[in-house]
Backbone as a ProteinNet text record, in pm:
[ID]
protein_1_A
[PRIMARY]
MTSSSTPAPAITVVAIVLEGPNRLRSCLNGLRRQENAPAMEIIVPWDGSHGDSHSLQAEFPEAAFLSQHGRRTYAQLRAVGVAMGRGPIIAITEDHCTPDPNWAAAIFESHKSPHAAIGGAVEKNSPDTALNWAFYLADYLRYSDPQDGPSDHLTDCNVTYKRSAIEPLRNVWLEEFHENTVHGALKARGESLWLSPRIIVWQKRHLSLGPAIWDRYAFGRLFGSTRVNGASLITRLKYLVSSALLPLLLMVRVTGHVARNPRYAGPYLRSLPVLILINTVWAFGEFTGYLTGRPERRLKAREA
[TERTIARY]
1597.7	1651	1769.4	1849.3	2010.6	1987.5	2086.1	2096.8	2148.3	2177.3	2187.1	2336.5	2404.5	2592	2616.1	2507.8	2558.5	2537.5	2632.2	2584.5	2444.2	2394	2244.5	2254.1	2129.2	2111.9	2107.7	2107.8	2081.1	1927	1817.9	1693.3	1652.5	1524.4	1430.4	1331.4	1273.2	1150.2	1061.5	938.9	789.8	718.1	699.8	607.3	484.2	357.8	210.5	135	66.4	7	-166.3	-213.6	-352.2	-424.1	-356.4	-431.4	-349.3	-242.8	-191.4	-80.2	-18.6	82.9	104.8	24.9	11.3	87	11.4	78.5	173.2	205.8	313	453.6	442.3	563.2	616.7	498.1	552.2	633.4	550.7	625.5	751.3	793.2	922	995.1	978.6	1040.9	1067.3	1025.7	1059.9	1180.1	1192.8	1287.6	1400.6	1359.8	1497.8	1570.6	1493.8	1560.1	1627.2	1624.1	1671.2	1812.2	1836.8	1981.4	2033.6	2180.1	2251.9	2199.8	2119.7	2055.8	2172.8	2142.1	2222.8	2158.3	2217.6	2186.3	2062.8	1979.5	1845.5	1836.5	1714	1637.7	1517.4	1430.4	1266.5	1213.4	1117.2	1006.5	867.8	808.8	671.4	604.1	520	438.9	329.5	316.5	243.5	148.5	12.2	-109.7	-187.5	-132.6	-241.1	-326.3	-341.7	-499.5	-515.1	-400.6	-356.2	-272.3	-339.8	-278.1	-126.4	-68.2	100.6	186.8	301.6	378.3	504.3	489.6	616.5	671	586	645.8	687.8	594.6	694.2	814.8	836.2	969.4	1081.5	1017	1126.3	1159.3	1128.4	1091.1	1200.6	1144.2	1244.3	1289.6	1427.9	1497.8	1535.1	1532.6	1616.6	1510.8	1381.1	1280.5	1243.2	1196.6	1180.5	1026.4	944.7	831.8	791.2	728.5	695	569.5	539.6	419.2	365.2	252	122.3	18.5	12	-130.8	-229.5	-335.8	-450.2	-466	-547.9	-583.7	-531.4	-441	-389.9	-450.1	-470.6	-486.6	-361.6	-409.6	-255.4	-161.2	-253.6	-195.5	-116.3	-153.2	-88.4	25.9	30.4	129.2	221.6	164.9	289	383.5	321.7	392.7	480.1	443.7	519.4	659.1	630.7	770.3	853.1	792.7	867.6	962.3	893	941.5	1068.4	1029.4	1128.8	1247.2	1236.5	1348.8	1482.8	1596.6	1703.8	1764.5	1709	1783.3	1761.1	1832.8	1822	1734.7	1689.3	1554.2	1491.6	1411.8	1221.7	1153.6	1133.8	1017.8	924.8	804.6	678.7	600.8	579.5	491.1	392.4	321.6	267.3	242.2	167	186.2	136.8	25.3	-14.3	69.3	185.1	285.9	415.5	493.4	615.2	701.9	809	881.6	980.6	993.7	1084.5	1254.2	1286.7	1433.3	1527.1	1497	1570.5	1515.3	1425.4	1358.7	1446.2	1512.4	1627.3	1722.8	1790.4	1871	1854.5	1706.1	1685.9	1612.2	1579.7	1540.2	1658.1	1766.5	1881.7	1947.9	1934.9	2002.7	1911.7	1760.5	1676.3	1700.2	1712.1	1707.7	1886.2	1954.9	2086.1	2026.9	1890	1820.6	1796.2	1759.2	1732.3	1563.1	1487.8	1347.2	1323.1	1198.9	1196.4	1111.2	1033.5	922.9	974.5	979.9	977.9	903.1	792.9	715.1	743.4	689.6	723.4	607.3	649.4	505.5	447.4	336.1	251.6	213.9	272.6	224.4	147.9	62.6	-3.6	4.9	18.9	27.9	-81.1	-81.6	-225.4	-174.7	-279.1	-435.4	-475.6	-618.1	-658.8	-823.9	-907.6	-1033.7	-1102.3	-1226.9	-1290.8	-1257.1	-1307.6	-1311.2	-1153.7	-1083.3	-943.4	-871.9	-920.5	-863.7	-932.9	-1064.7	-1131.7	-1080.6	-1012.4	-937	-860	-729.3	-630.9	-677.5	-747.8	-754.3	-810.2	-872.7	-919.9	-815.2	-721.7	-652.7	-482.8	-463.7	-314.1	-261.6	-404.9	-353.8	-286.5	-312.9	-226.8	-79.4	-32.4	109.1	147.8	113.7	103.6	199	320.4	445.7	450.7	440.3	451.9	586.5	536.1	643.1	724.4	882.5	978.9	955.4	865.8	838.6	810.9	758.9	695.6	534.4	509.2	351.6	307.5	152.7	71.7	40.1	54.5	1.1	137.8	133.4	225.7	145.9	165.6	89.5	174.5	96.4	119.8	150.2	171.9	196.9	345.4	369.6	542.7	568.2	612.9	681.8	770.5	875.3	1005.5	1022.8	1086.6	1116.8	1236.4	1297.6	1452.9	1394.3	1464	1415.6	1442.1	1543.4	1565.9	1485.4	1374.5	1278.4	1151.7	1111.8	965.5	1025.3	1163.8	1201.4	1112.6	1169.1	1099.5	930.9	878.4	740.3	666.3	709.7	723.2	604.4	537.9	385.1	284.8	317	210.3	200.3	308.7	299	290.5	347.4	392.2	309.8	179.5	60.8	3.7	-22.1	-100.3	-28.7	19	80	23.6	-52.4	-120.6	-64	-25.7	26.8	3.2	-133.6	-188.2	-186.6	-198.4	-135.2	2.2	99.6	234.3	254	282.9	292.2	211.3	102.1	51.1	194.9	213.9	294.8	429.4	483.9	591.5	621.9	498.2	496	466.3	407.1	369.9	512.7	599.8	766.1	849.8	785.4	874.6	940.7	912.6	950.2	884.3	999.6	946.3	907.3	799.6	738	771.1	823.8	861.5	816.9	801.9	725.8	840	905.8	987.4	934.5	947	929.8	1021.9	1126	1243.9	1219.3	1127.5	1098.1	961.8	976.1	840.5	812.3	698.1	654.4	519.1	511.5	398.6	283.9	158.9	57.5	-61.8	-103.4	-201.9	-274.6	-427.6	-451.3	-591.3	-609.3	-702.4	-884.3	-943	-1085.4	-1190.2	-1306.1	-1433	-1526.2	-1666.4	-1683.4	-1769	-1829.2	-1841.2	-1754.9	-1629.4	-1467.5	-1488.9	-1488.5	-1430.8	-1552.8	-1668.2	-1768.2	-1732.6	-1672.2	-1634.9	-1524.7	-1435	-1307.6	-1329	-1382.1	-1436.7	-1510.6	-1584.6	-1660.4	-1589.7	-1514.2	-1429.1	-1325.2	-1267.5	-1119.9	-1202.2	-1319.9	-1339.7	-1389.8	-1411.5	-1493.1	-1362	-1243.5	-1124.7	-1067.5	-1052.4	-1009.9	-1069.4	-1189.7	-1295.4	-1258.8	-1273.7	-1254.3	-1116.3	-1037.5	-852.8	-901	-944	-939.9	-1007.6	-1127.3	-1182.2	-1113.2	-1039.4	-989.5	-917.4	-960.9	-966.3	-961.1	-1052.8	-1094.3	-1219.3	-1238.2	-1372.1	-1450.1	-1587.3	-1713.7	-1738.6	-1685.5	-1720.6	-1669.7	-1526.8	-1441.6	-1517.8	-1566.8	-1654.5	-1768.7	-1849.2	-1918.9	-1937.6	-1816.9	-1774.2	-1708.8	-1675.9	-1643.4	-1769.7	-1837.2	-2009.5	-2078.3	-2072.6	-2183.8	-2082	-1973.1	-1890.2	-1877.6	-1884.7	-1912.4	-1987.7	-2125.9	-2228.5	-2175	-2086.4	-2020.4	-1911.2	-1869.2	-1761.4	-1779.6	-1848.7	-1888.4	-1837	-1917.5	-1843.7	-1740.2	-1662	-1535.6	-1442.4	-1493.2	-1373.2	-1356.5	-1504.6	-1478.3	-1425.1	-1482.3	-1379.9	-1236.3	-1174.5	-1029	-967.6	-1032.5	-997.5	-988.4	-1065.2	-1130.9	-1006.5	-985.2	-879.2	-753.9	-701.1	-594.2	-565.9	-704.7	-692.2	-688.2	-733.2	-694.7	-605.6	-494.7	-351.7	-264.9	-359.9	-258.5	-365.8	-369	-450.9	-491.1	-352.8	-329.8	-384.2	-502.1	-593.7	-710.7	-738	-875.2	-969.1	-882	-950	-1011.9	-903	-964.4	-1053.5	-1045.2	-1135.6	-1262.2	-1342.2	-1436.8	-1479.1	-1426.1	-1409.1	-1467.5	-1376.2	-1444.8	-1548.2	-1581.3	-1642.4	-1751.7	-1876.9	-1946.6	-1915.2	-1849.6	-1771	-1719.8	-1629.3	-1515.8	-1682.3	-1757.6	-1856.1	-1930.2	-1934.6	-1989.8	-1904.1	-1778.4	-1662.7	-1651.6	-1592.1	-1619.9	-1752.5	-1885.4	-2003.5	-1992.9	-1927.5	-1920.2	-1851	-1720.3	-1615.4	-1635.1	-1734	-1784.7	-1867.5	-1969.5	-2059.1	-1950	-1876.3	-1795.7	-1737.6	-1693.4	-1603.2	-1712.1	-1800.4	-1931.8	-1961	-1969.3	-1979.8	-1879.2	-1773	-1626.3	-1653.7	-1707.1	-1699.4	-1790.9	-1942.7	-2056.5	-2012	-1956.3	-1945.6	-1785.7	-1682.1	-1582.8	-1510.5	-1542.9	-1494.1	-1491.7	-1380.4	-1364.2	-1465.9	-1464.9	-1570.1	-1519.9	-1592.2	-1565	-1466.9	-1444.9	-1369.9	-1218.6	-1210.5	-1081.1	-1022.3	-1091.1	-1025.7	-946.4	-860.8	-768	-844.7	-790.9	-855.8	-747.5	-751.9	-682.5	-697.6	-594.8	-597.5	-692.1
230.7	321.7	395	395.9	439.3	583.3	596.3	735	827	966.6	1105.5	1076.7	987.1	1009.2	907.2	813.6	690.7	716.1	640.4	668.7	664.3	708.8	682.2	556.7	442.6	379	386	302.6	258.2	282.1	202.7	184.9	190.3	308	341.5	225.7	136.8	110.3	151.9	170.1	220.9	121.6	48.6	-67	13.6	-41.7	-0.6	-66.6	-76.4	-159.1	-122.8	-229.7	-270.8	-318.2	-491.2	-578.9	-566	-522.4	-567.1	-618	-670.3	-704.1	-840.8	-957	-1079	-1070.6	-1005.5	-1020.3	-898.4	-793.2	-709.9	-785.4	-864.1	-1002.5	-1052.1	-1104.2	-1156.8	-1097.8	-948.1	-872.4	-857.6	-809	-774.8	-889.1	-1007.6	-1143.5	-1149.6	-1141.7	-1132.9	-1037.4	-899.8	-800.4	-861.1	-939.7	-987.5	-1088.2	-1125.5	-1250.7	-1218.8	-1116.4	-1057.8	-1112.2	-1117.8	-1180.8	-1083.6	-1096.6	-983.6	-834.8	-810.1	-658.2	-545.2	-405.3	-323.8	-278	-203.9	-116.1	-82.5	-119.6	-68.9	-20.7	69.8	145.5	101.9	24.8	-13.6	98.1	152.5	269.2	224	162.1	162.4	258.1	354.8	483.7	385.6	433	362.6	439.9	450.5	572.2	486.5	416.2	302.9	220.2	249	168.3	33.9	-17.5	-181.8	-186.5	-151.4	-151.3	-66.6	-83.7	-37.2	-130.5	-47.1	-129.1	-166	-183.1	-204.1	-324.9	-454	-600.8	-589.7	-538.7	-530.1	-483.2	-350.1	-300.4	-368.8	-433.8	-542.8	-670	-700.3	-833.5	-804	-630.4	-638.6	-473.7	-465.2	-365.2	-300.8	-386.1	-302.5	-240.9	-200.6	-122.4	-44.3	120.6	225.3	216.5	244.1	262.7	406.3	460.3	618.9	642.7	700.8	689.5	832.4	812.3	931.5	941.4	1046	1067.1	1082	970.3	966.9	874.1	863.7	769.7	825.6	824.2	857.7	768.4	842.1	754.7	671.9	592.2	539.1	607.7	668.9	799.3	889.2	925.8	1034.5	936.9	802.5	743.3	709.7	678.1	655.4	810.1	877.1	1031.1	1063.9	1010.7	1038.4	988	797.9	738.7	804.4	844.9	881.6	1004.2	1084.2	1224.5	1180.5	1119.4	1079.7	1000.2	897.1	821.1	910.8	806.9	901.9	798.6	705	646.9	732.8	731.5	761.5	694.9	541.9	512.3	489.2	500.3	479.7	335.6	234.1	115.3	99.9	117	144.5	-56.8	-69.7	-189	-236	-332.7	-282.4	-425.8	-462.7	-558.9	-707.3	-686.6	-816.7	-859.9	-831	-863.4	-889.6	-996.3	-1042.2	-1060.3	-1011.8	-928	-1106	-1098.2	-1225.3	-1173.4	-1313.7	-1307.7	-1179.1	-1153	-1089.3	-984.1	-924.7	-831.2	-656.9	-652.9	-538.3	-526	-653.2	-663.6	-624.7	-659.1	-650.4	-451.9	-419	-298.3	-210.1	-256.5	-137.5	-160.6	-287.6	-293.1	-227.6	-243.1	-155.6	-27.1	38.8	146.7	236.2	123.1	212.4	237.9	226.7	286	399.5	452.3	648.5	645.8	508.4	565.6	610.2	700.9	765.2	681	616.7	494.3	365.5	278.2	102.1	62.9	-40.8	-103.6	-250.3	-349.7	-508.2	-605.4	-723.4	-796.4	-855	-877.8	-895.1	-1047.7	-1164.8	-1257.3	-1326.8	-1444.6	-1487.1	-1604.8	-1587.7	-1710.4	-1774.7	-1912	-1977	-2113.3	-2217.1	-2183.4	-2060.4	-2049.8	-1922.6	-1949.5	-1850.9	-1848.8	-1787.9	-1791.6	-1733	-1583	-1550.6	-1397.8	-1376.9	-1412.4	-1335.5	-1332.7	-1450.1	-1456.3	-1364	-1350	-1239.7	-1087.8	-1076.7	-902	-933.5	-1054.2	-1041.3	-1024.2	-1122.2	-1059.6	-934	-863.8	-740.4	-637.5	-670.1	-537.5	-589.7	-700.5	-724.3	-830.1	-847.8	-963.2	-894.6	-799.5	-685.9	-705.2	-718.6	-716.6	-844	-968.6	-1096.7	-1142.6	-1173.6	-1209.9	-1102.9	-964	-869	-883.7	-815	-769	-656.5	-644.9	-568.3	-448.4	-324.2	-237.7	-121	-9.5	91.1	63.2	168.9	95.2	263.6	221.4	358.2	335.1	192	163.6	94.8	147.4	72.7	73.4	-39.8	-95.6	-17.4	48.9	90.1	-32	-100.8	-240.3	-249.3	-276.5	-306.7	-186	-70.1	79.7	118.4	157.3	228.6	342.9	422.7	571	611.7	671.4	771.2	870.9	927	1040.4	1128.7	1150.1	1273.1	1310.8	1198.2	1237.9	1269	1232.9	1272.7	1386.6	1423.5	1493.3	1704	1707.1	1841.5	1821	1707.4	1743.5	1734.6	1743.9	1710.7	1804.5	1911.8	1970	1877.9	1789	1694.2	1578.7	1506.4	1430	1450.1	1552.2	1549.8	1528.9	1558.1	1551	1457.3	1387.7	1248.9	1197.6	1098.7	1004.4	932.7	965.6	877.9	885.3	739.8	686.7	751.5	739.4	775.8	901.2	1011.2	1147.5	1181.2	1102.9	1113	1087.2	962.6	886.9	1011.9	1085.3	1176.1	1274.8	1318.3	1466.1	1433.6	1272.1	1265.8	1236	1190.2	1155.2	1319.1	1418.5	1554.8	1617.3	1583.5	1616.3	1540.5	1474.7	1383.4	1263.3	1239.1	1133.9	996.5	865	766.6	651.5	571.5	427.5	310.1	267.1	132.1	17.9	-157.3	-218.2	-370.2	-382.7	-487	-632.1	-723.8	-902.9	-957.1	-844.1	-896.3	-864.5	-732.2	-686.3	-750.8	-868.6	-949	-936.2	-938.5	-973.7	-1086.2	-1149.2	-1191.4	-1200.4	-1170.9	-1127.2	-1228.3	-1179.7	-1260.5	-1159.4	-1166.9	-1100.6	-1189.4	-1146.8	-1217.1	-1134.9	-1202.6	-1114.9	-1162.8	-1104.2	-1184.2	-1070.8	-1090.9	-1061.5	-928.5	-918.2	-743.6	-658.3	-661.7	-578.1	-551.3	-638.1	-681.6	-594.3	-591.7	-506.1	-354.3	-313.3	-178.5	-131.1	-196.2	-193.2	-147.8	-226.3	-163.5	-50.1	-50.7	88.4	208.4	205.3	300.8	309.5	241.4	271.1	326.3	217.4	337.3	476.6	527.5	629.6	743.3	669.9	739.1	777.3	670.8	721.8	778.4	789.8	866.9	1015.4	1055	1172.6	1222.4	1185.3	1202.8	1240.9	1182.3	1193.6	1302.9	1386.2	1461.6	1607.6	1585.9	1669.1	1801.6	1916.3	2026.2	1990.1	1898.1	1880.8	1970	2020.5	2120.7	2036.1	2159.3	2073.5	2000.7	1997.5	1926.3	1770.1	1794.2	1679.7	1586.6	1620.3	1590.6	1485.5	1570.7	1527.9	1397.6	1405.5	1294.5	1200.3	1158.2	1080.6	1015.1	1097.9	1107.5	938.7	1004.9	931.5	782	834	683.1	627	663.1	529.3	428.8	472.2	380.9	252.5	247.5	167.7	97.9	131.6	72.3	-50.5	-95.1	-236.1	-323.4	-334	-388.6	-379.7	-253.9	-234	-326.3	-339.8	-347.7	-510.8	-589.1	-739.9	-791.1	-702.8	-710.3	-686	-626.3	-582.3	-701.8	-753.5	-891.2	-1018.3	-990.1	-1173.3	-1110.4	-1019.2	-1018.8	-1083.2	-1019.9	-1051.6	-1218.1	-1252.6	-1421.1	-1496.2	-1411.1	-1484.1	-1484.2	-1412.9	-1417.9	-1466.3	-1513.7	-1628.1	-1721.7	-1789.8	-1886.7	-2005.8	-2002.6	-2032.4	-1992.3	-1874.9	-1843.3	-1856.6	-1924.3	-1961.8	-2021.5	-2143.9	-2203	-2108.1	-2032.6	-1918.3	-1817	-1768.1	-1683.4	-1753.9	-1855.4	-1910.9	-1957.8	-2005.3	-2011	-1892.6	-1760.4	-1621	-1556.5	-1607.8	-1481.2	-1449.9	-1539.3	-1424.7	-1337	-1357.4	-1254.1	-1142.6	-1206.7	-1082.8	-977.9	-1005.5	-946.3	-878.9	-891	-831.9	-681.6	-731.1	-649	-553.8	-591	-480.5	-378	-423.6	-348.6	-251.9	-322.8	-236.9	-90	-118.9	-44.1	41.4	38.9	158.1	231.4	182.2	251.2	357.6	294.4	388.7	514.8	465.4	570.5	665.6	606.5	707	814.7	751.5	834	936.5	933.2	999.9	1104.7	1062.7	1187.5	1279	1213.7	1301	1372.7	1331.2	1431.2	1471.2	1445.5	1504.7	1470.6	1335.8	1347.7	1164.1	1151.9	1009.6	945.3	836.1	820.6	789.8	868.8	927.7	865.9	725.5	656.1	634.7	699.5	673.6	826	898.5	1061.9	1029.3	1132.7	1148.1	1188.5	1117.8	1178.6	1198.8	1309.8	1358.8	1274.2	1226.5	1179.1	1259.7
1483.1	1413.5	1421.9	1340	1357.8	1438.2	1512.7	1585.4	1464.5	1515	1420.2	1396	1485.8	1496.3	1393.1	1354	1273.6	1091	1040.9	905.1	828.4	770.5	739.1	669.6	670	602.1	446.6	339.5	225.3	188.1	274	273.1	404.2	380.7	497.7	476.7	577.8	547.5	635	561.4	653.9	676.2	748.1	788.3	844.1	796.3	794.2	871.2	982.7	1050.8	1027.2	929.9	949.5	1019.2	1050.3	1128.3	1269.8	1310.3	1431.7	1465.8	1587.2	1592.6	1559.3	1565.2	1520.4	1330.8	1289.7	1136.5	1129.2	1158.8	1187.6	1249.5	1309.4	1359.5	1254.4	1136.4	1023.9	956.6	946.4	857.4	878.2	1022.1	1065.9	1110	1110.3	1070.8	957.6	825.5	724.4	669.7	785.4	704.5	833.8	923.9	989.2	896.2	832.3	750.2	627.8	602.1	460.8	425.1	313.2	240.7	169.8	217.1	142.3	135.3	254.2	244.3	269.7	223.9	251.6	401.5	418.6	576.4	586.6	658.9	662.8	798.5	783.4	917.7	904.1	983.5	1020.5	1088.1	1001.9	1095.1	1112.1	1242.1	1248.4	1301.5	1188	1277.4	1365.2	1488.3	1592.9	1627.8	1643.3	1679.6	1793.3	1804.5	1940.8	1912.3	1808.5	1699.7	1768.6	1804.1	1806.2	1981.6	2062.4	2161	2235.7	2303.3	2316.4	2229.8	2206.2	2123.8	2218.5	2360.5	2444.5	2394.3	2390.4	2395.4	2215.1	2093.2	1967.6	2004.7	2061.4	2075.6	2118.8	2255.2	2305	2220.6	2133.9	2064.7	1945.2	1864.3	1750.5	1770	1861.2	1891	1773.1	1656.3	1546.9	1453	1544.5	1462.6	1549.8	1498.4	1568.6	1523	1661.9	1667	1717.7	1619.5	1619	1699.9	1787.1	1870.5	1824.3	1794.8	1753.1	1847.2	1859.5	1931.4	1925.4	1956.7	1872.2	1731	1705.6	1596.8	1438.2	1351.2	1251.7	1114.5	1009.2	921.3	847.7	765.4	691.5	603	572.8	468.7	532.8	654.8	759.3	826.5	850.3	949.8	784.4	677.1	590.6	585.7	573	598.3	677.2	832.6	903.9	907.3	841.2	852.5	710.4	605	503.8	565	645.6	696.3	773.9	833.2	923.9	897.8	791.9	741.2	698.9	719.1	624.5	533.7	474	363.6	230.2	147.1	13.8	-72.3	-34.9	-100.3	0.4	-8.7	78.1	18.1	129.6	81.2	182.3	111.3	221.1	201.2	294.6	323.5	407.1	448.8	535.1	555.3	689.4	787.2	711.5	687.5	587.6	489.8	485.5	365	411.3	375.2	433.6	309	326.5	227.7	191.1	64.7	29	84.2	104	166.6	93.6	-15	-116.6	-160	-72	-92.8	-83.1	-13.8	24.6	-62.3	-80.3	-203.1	-327	-366.4	-525.8	-539.8	-435.2	-384.2	-437.5	-351.6	-379	-537.3	-613.7	-721.7	-790.3	-806.6	-885.4	-871	-810.5	-803.7	-842.3	-886.8	-963.5	-1098.5	-1118.1	-1248.2	-1220.2	-1315.3	-1304.9	-1277.8	-1228.8	-1210	-1064.1	-1059.8	-952.2	-842.2	-869	-816.8	-881.4	-813.5	-844.6	-719.9	-810.3	-761.2	-754.5	-685.1	-682.5	-711	-703.6	-716.6	-588.6	-570.9	-469.8	-491.1	-427.2	-438.5	-317.3	-361.1	-249.7	-143.2	-26.9	64.1	22.2	23.1	48.7	97.7	134.1	97.7	170.7	145	232.5	184	265.5	247.8	127.7	92.1	-44.5	-53.3	103.9	144.5	102.3	171.1	124.5	12.2	-74	-217.7	-277.7	-263.5	-314.4	-305.8	-190	-179.1	-264.1	-254.2	-333.4	-460	-502.7	-693.1	-680.9	-591.5	-649.4	-636.9	-514.8	-521.9	-586	-575	-607	-689.4	-791.1	-879.8	-1003.4	-1017	-1122.8	-1098.6	-956.9	-938.6	-909.8	-966.7	-955	-1085.2	-1040.5	-1135.2	-1263	-1221	-1362.9	-1411.7	-1552.4	-1645.2	-1548.9	-1621.2	-1623.7	-1668.4	-1604.9	-1714.8	-1686.9	-1723	-1679.8	-1667.7	-1513.5	-1490.2	-1395.4	-1464.1	-1405	-1265.2	-1242.8	-1072.6	-1020.1	-906.2	-796	-669	-610.8	-496.3	-376.1	-262.9	-124.8	-51.1	-104.2	9.6	5.2	-162.3	-184.5	-320.7	-262.6	-350.5	-276	-343.2	-319.2	-424	-305.2	-414.1	-375.6	-465.8	-465.6	-341.5	-264.3	-173.6	-263	-337	-441.4	-518.7	-556.8	-633.4	-562	-463.3	-367.8	-302.2	-237.2	-159	-239.8	-393.2	-415.1	-417.7	-368.5	-378.2	-224.2	-132.6	-1.6	57.1	-19.9	-11.8	-51.2	-121.7	-167.2	-43.8	5.9	99.3	219.3	252.1	423.9	510.8	449.7	563.2	529.7	427.4	359.2	239.3	253.1	155.9	74.3	-33.4	-87.2	-203	-243.4	-348.1	-472	-517.5	-649.7	-660.7	-523.8	-553.3	-586.2	-536.7	-540.9	-651.3	-686.9	-838.6	-947.8	-941.9	-1043.7	-1037.2	-925.7	-899.2	-962	-952.5	-1008	-1148	-1213.8	-1362.2	-1408.5	-1404.5	-1369.9	-1379.3	-1312.6	-1326	-1425.6	-1516	-1597.1	-1516.7	-1391.1	-1370.2	-1415.5	-1419.9	-1443.8	-1312.3	-1339.7	-1248.9	-1331.5	-1226	-1319.2	-1231.6	-1295.5	-1184.5	-1216.6	-1114.8	-1097.2	-1044.6	-1154.1	-1052.5	-943	-949.7	-880.5	-707.9	-713.2	-549.5	-488.6	-435.3	-412.4	-250.8	-205.8	-90.8	-61.8	21.3	-8.6	109.3	49.1	112.4	168.9	247.5	325.3	474.1	436.8	521.2	573.3	708.3	777.8	809.5	736.5	726.6	770.6	803	854.8	749.6	699.6	589.8	657.3	771.4	823.7	813.1	848.9	834.7	703.5	623.9	493.4	408	419.5	369.8	386.8	520.6	571.1	484.2	498.1	413.9	282.2	194.3	52.5	73.9	142.9	124.5	192.9	263.6	336.8	256	152	100.7	-46	-45.9	-208.2	-203.6	-98.2	-62.3	-35.2	9.8	59.9	-109.4	-157.7	-325	-368.9	-428.4	-450.6	-416.2	-297.9	-213.1	-240.8	-237.6	-247.5	-397.2	-509.7	-618	-697.2	-625.3	-673.7	-560.4	-493.3	-411.2	-476.7	-489.8	-566.1	-724.8	-767.7	-908.1	-923.9	-1072	-1068.1	-1085.7	-1075.9	-1065.4	-1203.7	-1311.7	-1461	-1459.2	-1373.8	-1361.1	-1257.8	-1147.7	-1025.1	-1079.2	-1175.9	-1226.1	-1319	-1403.1	-1472.2	-1412.3	-1286.8	-1227	-1144.5	-1112.2	-1067.9	-1161.1	-1271.9	-1403.7	-1438.2	-1456.9	-1485.6	-1394.1	-1244.1	-1133.1	-1141.1	-1245.4	-1260.8	-1328.5	-1411.3	-1482.1	-1381.5	-1263.4	-1204.1	-1144	-1150.6	-1061.1	-1187.9	-1299.4	-1416.1	-1473	-1459.1	-1487.5	-1411	-1276.8	-1183.3	-1197.6	-1225.9	-1259.4	-1398.9	-1519.5	-1655	-1585	-1528.6	-1528.9	-1432.1	-1357.8	-1243.6	-1355.2	-1421.4	-1514.4	-1587.6	-1683.6	-1767.9	-1712.9	-1584.2	-1552.3	-1472	-1450.2	-1454.9	-1597.5	-1704.5	-1813.9	-1859.7	-1799.2	-1844.3	-1722.9	-1633	-1550.2	-1478.7	-1581.1	-1523.9	-1427.5	-1365.6	-1230.7	-1140.8	-1129.9	-1067.8	-1076.2	-1171.4	-1240.9	-1073	-1046.2	-939.3	-817.9	-766.7	-660.4	-718	-835.3	-883.4	-899.2	-921.2	-968.5	-791.9	-749	-574.7	-513.6	-543.8	-458	-523.8	-656.2	-774.2	-693.8	-606.7	-573.8	-462.3	-359.9	-308.7	-414.2	-467.6	-570.2	-626.7	-661.5	-708.5	-595.6	-478.4	-378.2	-329.3	-330.3	-298	-378.2	-514.7	-612.6	-622.5	-587.9	-585.4	-481.4	-361.5	-211.9	-226.2	-322.3	-363.3	-463.3	-546	-639.3	-588.7	-486.5	-405.7	-316.2	-290.2	-153.9	-272.1	-362.1	-456.5	-479.4	-522.7	-572.5	-469.2	-362.2	-235.1	-177.1	-224.5	-203.2	-333.5	-439.6	-542.6	-525.1	-454.5	-423.1	-332.1	-229.2	-95.4	-49.8	-127.5	-141.9	9	63.4	184.6	232.5	320.7	328.9	454.9	465.6	544.2	696.8	794.6	930.6	1006.8	993.9	1065.6	1019.3	895.7	867.7	856.2	914.4	942.2	1050.9	1066.7	1219.4	1331.4	1445.5	1571.5	1662.9	1716.3	1828.7	1964.5	2071.1	2185.2	2251.2
[MASK]
++++++++++++++++++++++++++++++++++++++++++++++++++++++++++++++++++++++++++++++++++++++++++++++++++++++++++++++++++++++++++++++++++++++++++++++++++++++++++++++++++++++++++++++++++++++++++++++++++++++++++++++++++++++++++++++++++++++++++++++++++++++++++++++++++++++++++++++++++++++++++++++++++++++++++++++++

């Protein structure tokens, strides 16, 4: 990261670690290979969940690894990175995503528009297993080859913000940066959210069934608990009741995206049993989040 005596970069990139050093290397190498990029600073909030960062710091001296004591949630790590960054544009990604060579240049050009938040496309690195395809179809297919236009949904593995737009909302994200909460606050202020097909990352995760099931349950529960934070009892009951239809709704949503993107028909059919399973597990996690109002304990922060 640049020192306080040097000019501020044009873009701050916050890279969140989900899988560990090997996947992070791919992400950081992608950032290193950017073409026609403006000045960037790269911030990696690091809580020690994946060991120490010394070898990575030596390998990627252009990145700043911000050590955090004790396990932190991904939302807390995003908040740390966003708060520490100095660029007028904030870009957030994750280690299982490799930025396209024109990613940074496209971000810089896109933010010449007035939109407060601009998300990008998430394309799939293949070939891959049925399980990994199921995760991609469930989470990211809506961001594959998107139309250039307004969107209510932007993914936190490829999203960018004008700092001038999110700084007045610092109380919303300073402790935990949840993209759905931040986006809701931006829209409430009259700001616009945009989806650009030119800001591209290439996604690939390495999952096994057991951890994948936990991932779906835990993040579904996290989403549900965040959604009802501060909500009235009536709103909470409405979400609880409607969650009974959620597995079907999720499958209909994915199937609709596949119908509009026929190139994914093969992976969809091959991963269909797993897709049904993980969407059902997500729905149960979301229901539990609505019911308890709390995330799964392993997604809570822990002091060292």
